[in-house]
C-alpha positions as CSV (number, residue, x, y, z in Angstrom):
1,M,103.7,96.9,175.3
2,D,100.7,98.9,176.6
3,Q,98.9,96.8,179.1
4,N,95.4,97.5,177.3
5,M,97.1,96.1,174.2
6,K,98.2,92.9,175.8
7,A,94.5,92.0,176.4
8,L,93.5,92.4,172.8
9,S,93.3,89.8,170.2
10,K,95.2,90.1,166.8
11,E,91.9,90.8,165.1
12,E,91.2,93.5,167.7
13,L,94.7,95.2,167.2
14,V,94.3,95.3,163.5
15,R,90.7,96.6,163.8
16,L,91.9,99.4,166.3
17,G,95.0,100.2,164.1
18,L,92.9,100.7,160.9
19,Q,90.3,102.8,162.8
20,Y,93.3,105.1,164.0
21,L,94.6,105.2,160.5
22,K,91.2,106.5,159.2
23,I,91.3,109.6,161.5
24,H,95.0,110.1,160.4
25,N,96.4,109.2,163.7
26,W,99.4,107.5,162.0
27,G,101.4,107.0,165.1
28,R,98.9,105.2,167.1
29,G,97.8,103.2,164.0
30,M,101.3,102.0,163.4
31,E,101.6,101.0,167.0
32,Y,98.6,98.7,167.0
33,L,99.5,97.2,163.6
34,S,103.0,96.6,164.7
35,H,101.7,94.5,167.7
36,A,99.2,92.7,165.6
37,A,102.0,91.7,163.3
38,R,104.4,90.6,166.0
39,Q,101.7,88.4,167.3
40,G,101.5,86.6,163.9
41,S,98.6,88.4,162.3
42,S,99.2,88.3,158.5
43,K,96.7,91.0,158.0
44,G,98.5,93.2,160.5
45,A,101.7,92.7,158.7
46,N,100.2,93.5,155.3
47,E,98.5,96.7,156.6
48,L,101.8,97.8,158.2
49,F,103.7,97.1,155.0
50,K,101.1,99.2,153.1
51,L,101.6,102.0,155.8
52,G,105.4,101.9,155.4
53,K,105.0,102.2,151.8
54,S,102.7,105.3,152.0
55,F,105.2,107.0,154.3
56,Y,108.0,106.1,151.7
57,D,106.0,107.6,148.9
58,R,105.2,110.7,151.0
59,K,109.0,110.9,151.8
60,Q,108.3,110.5,155.4
61,Y,111.4,108.2,155.7
62,P,111.8,107.9,159.6
63,E,108.2,106.6,159.8
64,A,108.9,104.3,156.9
65,I,111.8,102.9,158.5
66,E,110.0,102.2,161.8
67,C,107.4,100.2,160.0
68,F,109.8,98.3,157.8
69,D,111.9,97.5,160.9
70,V,109.2,95.7,162.6
71,L,108.6,93.5,159.5
72,A,112.3,93.0,158.5
73,E,112.8,91.5,162.1
74,M,110.1,89.0,161.2
75,G,111.7,88.0,158.0
76,H,109.7,90.1,155.6
77,G,111.8,90.3,152.3
78,E,110.2,93.2,150.7
79,S,110.6,95.3,153.9
80,S,114.4,94.4,154.0
81,L,114.6,95.6,150.2
82,Y,113.1,99.1,151.0
83,L,115.5,99.4,154.2
84,G,118.5,98.4,151.9
85,K,117.5,101.1,149.6
86,M,117.1,103.7,152.2
87,Y,120.3,103.0,153.9
88,Q,122.1,102.9,150.6
89,Q,120.7,106.3,149.7
90,G,120.7,107.9,153.1
91,L,116.9,108.4,153.2
92,G,115.7,109.0,156.6
93,C,118.9,107.8,158.1
94,H,122.7,108.1,157.6
95,T,124.1,106.3,154.5
96,D,125.4,103.0,155.6
97,I,126.5,100.8,152.8
98,Q,127.2,97.9,155.0
99,A,123.8,98.1,156.6
100,A,122.3,98.4,153.2
101,F,124.2,95.1,152.1
102,D,122.9,93.3,155.1
103,Y,119.3,94.2,154.6
104,Y,119.7,93.1,150.8
105,A,121.2,89.9,151.9
106,S,118.4,89.4,154.4
107,A,115.8,89.9,151.6
108,Y,117.5,87.2,149.6
109,Q,117.5,84.9,152.5
110,N,113.9,85.6,152.9
111,G,113.0,84.6,149.4
112,S,113.6,87.8,147.3
113,A,116.0,87.2,144.4
114,L,116.1,91.0,143.9
115,G,118.0,91.1,147.3
116,A,120.8,89.1,145.7
117,L,121.0,91.5,142.6
118,R,121.0,94.5,144.9
119,A,123.8,92.9,147.0
120,G,125.8,92.2,143.9
121,Q,125.3,95.7,142.6
122,L,126.5,97.2,145.8
123,M,130.0,95.4,145.3
124,M,130.3,96.6,141.5
125,G,132.9,99.3,142.4
126,D,135.1,96.9,144.4
127,A,134.5,94.1,141.8
128,M,135.9,96.3,139.0
129,R,139.3,96.4,141.0
130,S,139.6,92.9,142.6
131,R,139.3,89.6,141.1
132,K,138.2,88.0,144.4
133,V,135.4,90.6,144.9
134,R,134.4,90.0,141.3
135,E,133.9,86.4,141.9
136,I,131.9,87.0,144.9
137,A,129.7,89.5,142.9
138,V,129.1,87.1,140.2
139,S,127.9,84.5,142.7
140,W,125.3,87.0,143.9
141,F,124.3,87.7,140.4
142,E,124.0,83.9,139.7
143,E,121.6,83.5,142.6
144,A,119.6,86.4,141.3
145,I,119.4,84.8,138.0
146,K,118.3,81.5,139.5
147,G,115.5,83.4,141.0
148,G,114.3,84.8,137.6
149,I,116.0,88.2,138.0
150,Y,117.7,88.1,134.5
151,E,119.2,91.6,134.8
152,G,122.0,89.5,136.6
153,Y,123.3,88.5,133.3
154,A,123.9,92.2,132.2
155,E,125.7,92.8,135.5
156,I,128.1,90.0,135.2
157,G,128.8,90.9,131.6
158,R,129.6,94.3,132.7
159,L,132.2,93.1,135.1
160,Y,134.2,91.7,132.0
161,L,133.6,94.5,129.6
162,E,136.4,96.5,128.6
163,N,136.2,100.4,128.6
164,D,133.6,100.5,131.3
165,N,133.4,103.3,133.8
166,F,136.1,101.9,136.1
167,D,138.7,100.8,133.5
168,F,141.0,103.8,134.7
169,V,141.7,101.8,137.8
170,K,144.0,98.6,137.4
171,G,141.7,95.6,138.0
172,P,141.2,92.2,137.0
173,D,141.5,91.2,133.3
174,K,138.7,92.0,131.1
175,D,137.4,89.9,128.2
176,N,134.8,91.4,125.8
177,K,133.9,88.0,124.4
178,T,132.9,86.8,127.8
179,A,131.0,89.9,128.5
180,L,129.1,89.7,125.2
181,S,128.3,86.0,125.9
182,W,126.6,87.0,129.2
183,F,124.7,89.8,127.4
184,L,123.4,87.5,124.9
185,R,122.3,84.9,127.5
186,G,120.3,87.7,129.3
187,A,118.9,88.6,126.0
188,I,117.6,85.1,125.3
189,H,115.9,85.3,128.6
190,G,114.3,88.6,127.5
191,D,116.3,91.0,129.7
192,N,116.2,94.4,128.0
193,R,119.3,95.6,129.8
194,S,121.3,92.8,128.4
195,R,119.9,93.5,124.8
196,E,121.0,97.1,125.0
197,L,124.5,96.2,126.2
198,A,124.8,93.5,123.5
199,S,123.7,96.0,120.8
200,E,126.4,98.3,121.8
201,C,129.0,95.4,121.5
202,F,127.8,94.6,118.0
203,M,127.7,98.2,117.1
204,K,131.2,99.1,118.3
205,G,132.7,95.6,117.5
206,K,133.5,94.6,121.1
207,G,134.0,90.9,121.6
208,T,132.8,90.4,117.9
209,S,132.9,91.9,114.4
210,P,130.8,95.0,114.1
211,N,127.4,94.2,113.0
212,P,124.9,97.2,113.0
213,K,122.0,95.1,111.7
214,R,122.3,92.7,114.7
215,A,122.7,95.8,117.0
216,L,119.5,97.3,115.6
217,E,117.6,93.9,115.8
218,L,118.5,93.7,119.7
219,C,117.3,97.2,120.1
220,H,114.0,96.7,118.4
221,Q,113.5,93.7,120.6
222,A,114.0,95.8,123.7
223,F,111.7,98.5,122.5
224,H,108.8,96.0,121.7
225,D,109.4,94.6,125.2
226,G,108.8,98.0,126.8
227,S,112.4,99.5,127.0
228,V,112.4,103.3,127.4
229,S,116.2,103.7,127.4
230,V,116.6,102.1,124.2
231,C,114.6,104.9,122.4
232,F,117.5,107.2,123.6
233,K,120.1,104.9,122.4
234,L,118.6,104.6,118.9
235,G,118.0,108.4,118.9
236,E,121.6,109.1,119.6
237,W,122.9,106.7,117.0
238,Y,120.6,108.3,114.1
239,S,121.2,111.9,115.3
240,E,125.1,111.3,115.2
241,G,125.3,108.7,112.4
242,R,127.0,106.3,114.8
243,G,127.1,102.8,113.1
244,V,124.1,103.9,111.0
245,K,123.3,106.5,108.3
246,K,122.6,109.7,110.1
247,N,118.9,110.5,109.9
248,L,117.7,113.3,112.0
249,S,114.0,112.5,111.2
250,L,114.3,109.0,112.5
251,A,116.3,110.3,115.6
252,L,113.4,112.7,116.4
253,A,110.8,109.8,116.1
254,W,112.8,107.7,118.5
255,Y,113.3,110.5,121.1
256,L,109.5,111.1,120.8
257,K,108.9,107.5,121.6
258,G,110.9,107.8,124.8
259,Y,108.9,110.8,125.7
260,E,105.6,109.0,125.0
261,R,106.8,106.3,127.3
262,G,107.0,108.7,130.2
263,D,110.6,109.9,130.1
264,E,110.7,113.8,130.1
265,R,114.2,113.8,128.6
266,G,112.6,112.6,125.2
267,K,110.7,116.0,125.0
268,Y,114.0,117.9,125.3
269,E,116.0,115.8,122.8
270,A,113.1,115.8,120.4
271,G,113.2,119.6,120.6
272,R,117.0,119.6,120.1
273,I,116.6,117.5,116.9
274,S,113.6,119.6,115.7
275,Y,115.9,122.6,116.1
276,L,118.7,121.0,114.2
277,L,116.2,120.2,111.4
278,G,114.7,123.8,111.4
279,R,117.8,125.9,111.6
280,I,117.7,128.5,108.8
281,P,121.0,128.8,107.0
282,P,122.9,132.0,107.2
283,G,121.4,134.5,104.9
284,G,118.1,132.7,104.8
285,H,118.6,131.2,101.4
286,Q,115.6,128.9,101.1
287,S,112.6,128.4,98.9
288,P,109.2,129.5,100.5
289,E,108.5,125.7,101.0
290,E,111.8,125.1,102.6
291,R,111.5,128.1,104.9
292,Q,108.0,127.0,106.1
293,K,109.3,123.6,106.7
294,S,112.1,125.0,108.9
295,L,109.7,127.4,110.7
296,N,107.4,124.3,111.5
297,Y,110.3,122.4,113.0
298,L,111.5,125.3,114.9
299,R,108.0,125.8,116.4
300,Q,107.9,122.2,117.2
301,A,111.2,122.4,118.9
302,A,110.0,125.4,121.1
303,E,106.9,123.4,122.0
304,Y,109.1,120.7,123.2
305,G,110.9,123.1,125.6
306,Y,114.0,123.5,123.5
307,A,114.6,127.3,124.5
308,E,117.1,128.1,121.7
309,A,114.4,127.5,119.1
310,W,112.8,130.7,120.2
311,F,115.8,132.7,119.3
312,E,115.8,131.2,115.6
313,L,112.2,132.0,115.4
314,A,112.8,135.5,116.6
315,E,115.5,136.0,114.1
316,A,113.2,134.9,111.3
317,S,110.5,137.3,112.4
318,E,113.1,139.9,112.3
319,Q,114.2,139.1,108.7
320,E,110.5,139.4,107.9
321,G,110.2,142.8,109.6
322,D,107.6,141.6,112.2
323,E,108.9,143.6,115.1
324,K,106.0,142.5,117.6
325,T,106.6,138.9,117.0
326,V,110.4,139.2,117.5
327,E,109.7,140.6,121.0
328,K,107.3,137.8,121.7
329,F,109.5,135.1,120.7
330,L,112.6,136.5,122.5
331,R,110.4,136.8,125.7
332,K,109.2,133.2,125.4
333,G,112.9,132.0,124.9
334,M,114.1,134.0,127.9
335,N,111.3,132.6,130.1
336,A,112.3,129.0,128.8
337,G,115.8,129.7,130.2
338,S,117.7,130.8,126.9
339,E,120.4,133.5,127.9
340,E,120.9,134.1,124.2
341,C,117.3,135.2,124.0
342,R,117.6,137.4,127.1
343,T,120.7,139.2,125.7
344,K,119.1,139.7,122.3
345,L,115.9,141.0,124.0
346,M,118.1,143.6,125.9
347,I,119.8,144.7,122.6
348,Y,116.4,144.8,120.9
349,Y,115.1,147.0,123.6
350,N,118.2,149.3,123.8
351,R,118.3,149.7,120.0
352,H,114.7,151.2,120.2
353,A,115.7,153.4,123.0
354,S,119.0,154.6,121.6
355,K,117.3,155.4,118.2
356,L,114.9,157.8,120.0
357,I,117.7,159.3,121.9
358,Q,119.6,159.9,118.7
359,E,116.8,161.6,117.2
360,V,116.6,164.1,120.1
361,R,120.3,164.9,119.8
362,K,119.8,165.6,116.1
363,A,116.7,167.7,116.5
364,T,118.5,169.9,119.3
365,T,121.5,170.9,117.5
366,P,121.4,174.7,116.8
367,E,121.2,174.1,113.1
368,A,118.3,171.7,113.4
369,M,116.5,173.9,115.9
370,Q,117.1,177.0,113.6
371,K,115.8,175.1,110.5
372,S,112.7,173.8,112.2
373,G,111.5,177.3,113.3
374,G,109.8,175.9,116.2
375,S,109.3,177.6,119.6
376,E,111.2,176.6,122.6
377,E,108.0,175.1,124.1
378,E,107.3,173.1,120.9
379,I,110.9,171.7,120.9
380,L,110.7,170.8,124.6
381,D,107.4,169.0,123.9
382,Y,109.1,167.1,121.1
383,V,112.1,166.2,123.2
384,N,109.7,165.2,126.1
385,L,107.6,162.9,123.9
386,K,110.8,161.2,122.5
387,Y,112.3,160.8,126.0
388,K,109.2,159.2,127.3
389,E,109.2,156.7,124.4
390,A,112.9,156.0,125.2
391,V,112.2,155.6,128.9
392,Y,109.5,152.9,127.9
393,W,112.1,150.8,126.1
394,L,114.8,151.4,128.7
395,K,112.4,150.2,131.4
396,K,111.9,146.9,129.3
397,A,115.6,146.4,129.1
398,A,116.1,147.1,132.6
399,N,113.5,144.7,133.8
400,V,115.1,141.9,131.9
401,G,118.4,142.4,133.7
402,D,120.3,145.2,131.8
403,V,122.0,147.1,134.5
404,D,123.3,149.7,131.9
405,A,119.7,150.5,131.0
406,W,119.0,151.1,134.8
407,A,122.0,153.7,134.8
408,I,120.7,155.4,131.7
409,L,117.4,155.8,133.3
410,A,118.9,157.2,136.4
411,N,120.7,159.8,134.3
412,M,117.5,160.6,132.5
413,Y,115.4,160.8,135.6
414,L,118.0,163.2,137.3
415,Y,118.0,165.8,134.6
416,W,114.5,165.2,132.9
417,G,112.5,163.7,135.8
418,H,109.8,166.3,136.2
419,R,108.8,166.3,132.6
420,L,109.0,162.4,132.6
421,G,106.7,162.3,135.6
422,V,109.0,160.3,137.9
423,T,110.0,160.9,141.5
424,E,113.1,161.0,143.4
425,K,112.2,157.3,144.5
426,D,112.3,156.2,140.8
427,F,115.7,157.9,140.5
428,L,117.2,156.2,143.6
429,K,115.8,152.8,142.5
430,A,117.3,153.2,139.0
431,A,120.8,154.2,140.5
432,K,120.8,151.4,142.9
433,N,120.0,148.9,140.2
434,G,122.4,150.5,137.8
435,N,125.3,150.4,140.2
436,A,127.3,147.7,138.2
437,A,126.8,149.6,135.0
438,K,129.7,150.2,132.6
439,S,128.3,153.0,130.4
440,I,127.6,155.4,133.3
441,D,129.0,155.6,136.8
442,V,126.0,156.1,138.8
443,R,128.0,157.1,141.8
444,R,128.7,160.6,140.0
445,L,124.9,160.9,139.6
446,L,124.3,160.2,143.3
447,W,127.1,162.5,144.3
448,Q,125.4,165.2,142.5
449,Y,122.1,164.3,144.1
450,Y,123.6,164.6,147.7
451,A,126.4,167.3,147.3
452,G,125.8,170.9,148.2
453,P,122.9,172.9,149.5
454,S,121.3,172.9,146.0
455,P,121.6,171.7,142.4
456,V,124.4,173.0,140.5
457,N,124.0,171.4,137.2
458,G,120.3,171.5,136.3
459,E,119.3,168.3,138.2
460,C,115.7,168.0,138.9
461,F,116.2,166.0,142.3
462,H,118.4,167.0,145.1
463,K,118.6,166.1,148.7
464,E,121.7,167.2,150.5
465,N,123.6,164.7,152.5
466,P,127.1,166.0,153.3
467,R,128.3,162.4,154.8
468,K,127.0,160.4,151.5
469,A,128.6,163.1,149.3
470,Y,131.9,162.7,151.1
471,L,131.9,159.0,151.0
472,L,131.0,158.9,147.3
473,A,133.8,161.6,146.6
474,K,136.3,159.6,148.6
475,E,135.4,156.4,146.9
476,L,136.0,157.8,143.4
477,A,139.0,159.8,144.4
478,H,140.7,156.6,145.7
479,E,140.0,155.0,142.4
480,G,142.2,157.7,140.8
481,D,139.5,160.3,139.6
482,R,141.5,163.5,139.9
483,S,138.4,165.8,139.7
484,F,137.2,164.0,142.9
485,M,140.6,164.5,144.5
486,K,140.0,168.1,144.2
487,I,136.5,167.7,145.7
488,L,137.9,165.6,148.6
489,A,140.5,168.3,149.3
490,D,137.8,171.0,149.5
491,Y,135.7,168.6,151.8
492,Y,138.7,168.1,154.3
493,A,139.4,171.9,154.2
494,R,135.9,172.8,155.1
495,G,135.0,169.7,157.2
496,Y,132.0,168.9,154.7
497,G,130.7,165.5,155.6
498,T,133.9,164.6,157.5
499,Y,136.2,166.1,159.9
500,L,138.5,169.1,159.3
501,S,141.9,167.9,158.1
502,P,144.3,170.6,156.8
503,R,146.8,167.8,156.3
504,L,144.5,165.7,154.1
505,A,143.2,168.8,152.5
506,D,146.9,169.6,151.4
507,K,147.5,165.9,150.4
508,Y,144.6,165.8,148.0
509,A,145.2,169.4,146.8
510,G,148.8,168.5,146.0
511,I,147.7,165.5,143.9
512,S,145.0,167.5,142.1
513,G,146.6,170.8,141.8
514,Y,143.7,172.3,143.6
515,K,144.2,175.3,146.0
516,P,141.5,175.0,148.8
517,P,140.1,178.3,150.1
518,G,142.8,180.3,152.2
519,K,145.6,178.5,150.6
520,E,145.9,180.6,147.4
521,S,149.4,181.8,146.7
522,T,150.2,185.5,147.6
């Protein structure tokens, strides 16, 4: 201990500790409060515990452990509970189940019945496999019950319940009647966990005859006593028709109650049920009233975060010919995480682009050009206008992840770039992003861009790079492209982008049937 601290009273240590906390000097404040607590100051201990909890809440676990350690050594049960949880979960320390058990046991010995419950819960896995361990775990739960922790009834019942999570492992005999008796004892004492487990037994007929009415009564009791999880149980039963008549509207209501009580999963489940209620049948055969009702449910599902609902809304808008809304809904669905919406959005954009490109092809056939009577410049202006519109849609497809759209853009930029107002940088970006495309092999486009001293096929952009041209030709040739085997033979014969190699020139010429310069037959 610091010599200056030894001379201070408990009250002075607490006062100085609190002053350091006010200026956010947490380490120094902790030190003074720890000394005060060790000297028997109840206020110092309380303030140190509050500091430990604040560290825990801020996820500053090592500092929290330091606070709780001091208090646990002094027999502070709540601090021992925190330490047990932290060693159990590895928060600020290595996971150590034995240490966690010791802390829980210490918490119980220092007056916390919750420590007994937690100690027993740590033994659950082994208790499912061993009769001896089960008996020890039961004794811990019974101690918890004596201290008013009635969840112990539910845990004991679980140890006897058949078809629990550990039944695939050979263990002590199970008895559903015994399990149900423990659940019902817990239910009588107002434990919601026991009520829910008992309701499952009555619904499934485990340890008793099936009794859906009794199951629902227990669930409603749990709900009225504040249970959140029971909302999901009832939502599941009604949505699947499990033991009760299937009723999606009731399922929706129960999931919403779970959400209202603070469980975010309820929002998603409510969205899922709203989606099921709102799905428009194939062909859309509904009365106007039925259709409006479906759309309202779908909008509700979307608002609850159920992304697939946006796809259904987009489909409905498409049936109504509302193109603008189709795109809006698909984008919302994609942003909410729906892969189906993203795929549909790519198809939607590509359909627009493809239609424009097809219009250009039809308008530029010799017959169509002759029939139109337009000048060459007028035809070029028409093509340019349609291509710009196509590029607009292709960019949209590319920006939502369509690699083939990038490849098509690269192809259009290479041959029509000047009229489209794009640069070489735009072409190279499109080629890079379209590298994995299946519709167009962008390596061929890049080869045209890099090969030879000047464009040979009407390309707008060209920047000779013999090395890159050679590497692209080699890659394509090695994949079996005979035209590039011929090019590779020529490159080895001339040393273009690589070293001179008559042997390799002859090799690739032999495969492709190409005669390099100077090798023509006489």
